[in-house]
N, C-alpha and C positions, 0 to 999 in steps of 0.2 A: 891278272886283276879282274874281278868280276864287275861288270857294268851295272850301275844302279838302275833299278826299275822306277821310272817316274811315278807310276801309279802307287807303288809301295811307299815311295818317299812322301807322296802327297798324303796317303793314308796315315803314315806315321806322324806327320806334322799336324794333321787334323786331330789325332788322338792327343797330342801334346797341347794343342789349343783347347780342346775340351777339358783337359785336366786343369789348365790355367783358368778356365771359365767356371770351374767348380768352386766358386767363392762361398757357397753355402755348404758346409760339411755334410748336411743331411740329404743333399740332392746331388744326383749325378747328371752332369750336363752332356747332352749329345747334340751334335750338329748334323743336319741333313747332309748325307754324303753326296747328294746330287750337286752340291756346290763345287765339288772337285772337278766337275766338267767345265766349270767356268773360271776357276782360279788356277793360276800358274804357281809353281813351287816358290817363286820369288814373292808372290802375293801372300802365300801362307807363311813364309818366313818373316815377312814384314808384320803380319798380324801377330805372330808369336812374339816377335821382338817388342812390339808396342804393348802387348799384354804384360810381358815381363817388366817393362818400365813402369807400368801403372799398378802393379800388385801393391796392395796396401793403401792405395790412394783412390780407390773406386768411390765415386759419388753415386747417389741415388740415380741421377740422370744417366751415368755410365751403365749402371746395372740395368736400367730400363732399356737402353739402347742394345745392350748385349742380349737381352731376353729374346729379341726378334730372331736371333739365329739359332735358337734352340729347336730341336726336333721333338715334337710331342707325338707319342704313339697313340 
């Protein structure tokens, strides 16, 4: 059995979170990958779970809060 690489697992969770944050179909959401240095897998899983629970019920206030995590090039 192959051991999971925590970095790859974190990156995969980050991609899933980015997909969940793409609440505007015409915009692709990206999150600064430097956050991976500070977040544990459990943190990312919790964020993902929270987003899944909120899908469809985002308020303007939620959207504004989520915007702060976007990475702008």
